[in-house]
C-alpha positions in Angstrom: 65.1 81.8 155.7 60.7 88.0 151.5 55.7 98.8 144.3 53.3 101.6 139.0 51.6 104.9 138.7 50.6 104.1 135.2 48.7 101.1 136.5 46.5 102.8 139.1 43.5 101.1 137.4 44.7 97.6 136.7 42.9 95.5 134.1 42.0 91.9 134.6 42.9 90.4 131.2 40.9 87.3 130.1 43.1 85.9 127.4 41.6 83.7 124.7 42.4 80.0 125.2 42.6 77.1 122.8 39.3 75.3 122.2 38.5 72.8 124.9 40.4 74.8 127.6 39.2 77.4 130.1 40.2 81.0 129.4 43.6 82.0 130.8 43.7 84.4 133.7 46.3 87.2 134.0 46.6 90.3 136.1 48.6 93.5 136.1 50.5 94.9 139.1 49.1 98.1 140.5 50.7 100.8 142.6 49.8 99.4 146.0 51.1 97.8 149.1 50.2 94.8 151.3 50.8 94.4 155.0 50.8 90.8 156.1 50.6 89.3 159.5 50.3 85.7 160.8 52.1 83.1 162.7 54.0 79.9 162.6 52.9 77.0 164.8 55.0 73.9 165.5 53.5 71.0 167.4 55.4 67.9 168.4 53.5 64.8 167.2 56.0 62.1 168.4 59.5 62.1 169.8 61.8 59.2 170.9 64.4 61.8 172.0 62.1 63.8 174.3 58.8 61.8 174.9 57.7 64.5 177.3 57.5 67.1 174.5 54.7 65.3 172.6 51.7 67.5 172.3 53.7 70.7 173.1 53.2 73.6 170.7 55.2 76.7 170.0 53.9 79.8 168.1 55.8 82.7 166.7 54.6 85.8 164.9 55.2 86.4 161.2 55.0 89.6 159.3 56.1 91.5 156.2 55.2 94.6 154.1 55.5 94.7 150.3 55.0 97.8 148.2 54.8 98.1 144.4 55.3 101.1 142.2 55.9 101.7 138.5 59.2 103.4 137.6 59.4 104.1 133.9 59.3 100.8 132.1 59.8 98.6 135.2 58.4 97.8 138.6 60.1 98.6 141.9 59.1 96.1 144.6 60.2 96.6 148.2 59.7 93.9 150.8 60.4 94.6 154.5 60.6 91.6 156.8 61.9 90.7 160.3 65.2 88.9 160.8 67.1 87.9 163.9 69.1 91.1 163.6 66.1 93.4 163.3 64.6 94.2 160.0 65.8 93.7 156.4 64.6 95.3 153.2 64.6 93.7 149.7 64.5 96.2 146.8 64.0 94.7 143.4 63.5 96.1 139.9 61.5 93.9 137.6 60.4 94.1 134.0 56.7 93.6 133.1 57.6 90.2 131.7 58.9 89.1 135.1 62.6 89.4 134.5 64.6 90.6 137.5 66.9 93.5 136.6 68.5 93.8 140.0 67.9 93.0 143.6 69.5 94.0 146.9 68.9 93.1 150.5 70.0 95.6 153.1 69.9 95.8 156.9 69.7 93.2 159.7 72.0 90.6 158.1 75.4 90.9 159.8 78.1 88.3 159.0 76.6 87.3 155.6 79.2 87.2 152.9 78.7 89.5 149.9 78.4 86.6 147.4 75.9 84.8 149.6 73.9 88.1 150.0 73.8 88.5 146.2 72.5 85.0 145.8 69.9 85.5 148.6 68.8 88.8 147.1 68.3 87.3 143.6 66.3 84.3 144.9 64.2 86.5 147.2 63.3 88.7 144.2 62.5 85.8 141.9 60.3 84.1 144.5 58.1 87.2 145.2 54.5 86.2 144.4 54.1 89.6 142.6 57.0 88.7 140.2 55.7 85.2 139.7 52.5 86.4 138.1 54.0 89.1 135.9 53.8 88.5 132.1 51.9 85.2 132.5 48.4 83.9 131.7 47.4 81.0 133.9 45.3 78.0 132.8 44.1 75.6 135.5 47.0 73.3 136.4 49.8 75.8 135.5 52.5 75.8 138.2 53.2 79.1 139.9 56.9 78.2 140.3 57.3 77.1 136.7 60.4 79.2 135.9 62.3 78.4 139.2 64.9 75.6 139.7 63.7 73.3 142.5 67.2 72.4 143.5 68.2 76.0 143.8 65.2 76.7 145.9 66.0 73.8 148.3 69.7 74.8 148.5 68.8 78.4 149.5 66.0 77.2 151.8 68.4 75.1 153.9 71.4 77.5 153.5 70.8 79.2 156.8 70.1 75.9 158.7 72.7 74.0 160.7 72.8 71.2 158.2 75.8 68.7 158.3 78.1 68.8 155.2 77.1 66.3 152.6 73.4 66.5 153.1 71.3 66.3 149.9 67.9 67.8 149.6 65.3 67.5 146.8 62.0 69.3 146.2 59.1 67.8 144.2 55.6 68.8 143.4 54.2 72.3 142.7 51.6 74.9 143.3 49.2 74.9 140.3 46.5 77.4 139.5 43.2 76.2 140.9 40.9 78.8 139.3 39.3 82.1 140.4 37.6 82.5 143.7 35.3 85.3 145.0 33.6 87.9 142.9 33.7 91.7 142.3 36.3 93.4 144.4 37.1 90.1 146.2 38.1 88.1 143.1 41.4 86.4 143.4 43.6 83.8 141.7 43.8 80.7 143.8 46.9 78.5 143.8 46.9 75.2 145.7 49.2 72.2 145.6 51.6 69.9 147.4 55.3 70.3 147.8 57.5 67.5 149.2 61.0 68.2 150.6 63.3 65.3 151.3 66.8 65.2 152.6 69.4 62.7 153.8 73.1 62.4 154.7 75.6 61.2 157.2 76.2 62.7 160.6 78.5 61.3 163.3 78.5 57.9 161.7 74.7 57.7 161.4 72.3 58.1 158.5 69.9 61.0 159.0 66.8 61.6 156.8 64.1 64.2 156.7 60.8 64.3 154.9 58.4 67.2 154.8 55.3 67.0 152.6 53.3 70.2 152.8 50.1 71.6 151.4 50.5 75.2 150.1 47.7 77.5 149.3 48.2 81.1 148.0 45.7 83.7 146.7 46.6 86.7 144.5 44.3 89.7 144.4 42.9 90.1 140.9 42.6 93.9 141.1 46.1 94.7 142.2 48.2 91.6 141.5 49.4 91.5 145.1 49.4 88.4 147.4 46.3 88.2 149.6 47.1 85.1 151.7 49.5 82.2 152.1 49.0 79.0 154.0 51.6 76.2 154.4 50.8 73.1 156.5 52.4 69.7 156.8 54.2 67.2 159.1 57.9 66.9 159.2 59.5 63.5 160.0 63.1 63.0 161.1 64.8 59.6 161.0 68.1 58.2 162.3 69.3 55.0 160.8 65.8 54.3 159.4 64.0 54.8 162.8 61.7 57.7 163.2 63.0 60.0 166.0 60.5 62.9 165.8 57.5 64.1 164.0 56.5 67.8 164.0 53.4 69.4 162.6 54.0 72.8 161.0 51.5 75.4 160.1 52.3 78.9 158.7 49.4 81.2 158.0 49.8 84.7 156.5 46.9 87.1 155.8 47.4 90.4 154.0 45.7 93.8 153.8 46.1 95.6 150.4 46.1 99.4 150.2 46.2 101.3 146.9 48.9 103.9 146.6 47.9 107.4 147.5 
């Protein structure tokens, strides 16, 4: 398994920081939209199950559109994205401090139970990059995902996968603020760090384990507060009874074009 008229001219706020620390960086959300395109590439590095697949690579297109607008004292964020059933839309209302008021996903998700859909909608809203920066001032080293529960993130991440019952997953690491990049209209907040996902459990009498350490880099446009790019890259390893069965290199690269609201 991812919209304010009053903020047409967003202000980059340079908050005063304690002595000995760099000034904090914070941004406002503007009435604007981003259209993002990219691809996911998976390359087989090693395989005991299918030795002939080593070196093979598969690529699939990625894309999403996010729009932001101010509605009274809150933001409305809409995210349109592709799903196997077509296209789905997340509509979330969020306070300026980042608190999610409500969130709903509609379209393209047949067969999903209502309680699961509510859980998916809430998590999808809380993991929006545009929500993550609201009401915050970042010093170098501050984690972008500071207010999210890692175990909940993992549980929802693997919820749509065919994972055998009893599998346990853990997520460690973070994506800290790495400073500002660019200048003028190209200024952006740069976040870069390492996330490590591990999982293990029993299946058909065997112990299975998965490890996926990934490097994640995200940039947030300083003028609008919208995501400009996202890159995730790492090598996943699958083991059976302690023996490596397969290694796959994954790279997801998303680049966005930001357009101010008319």
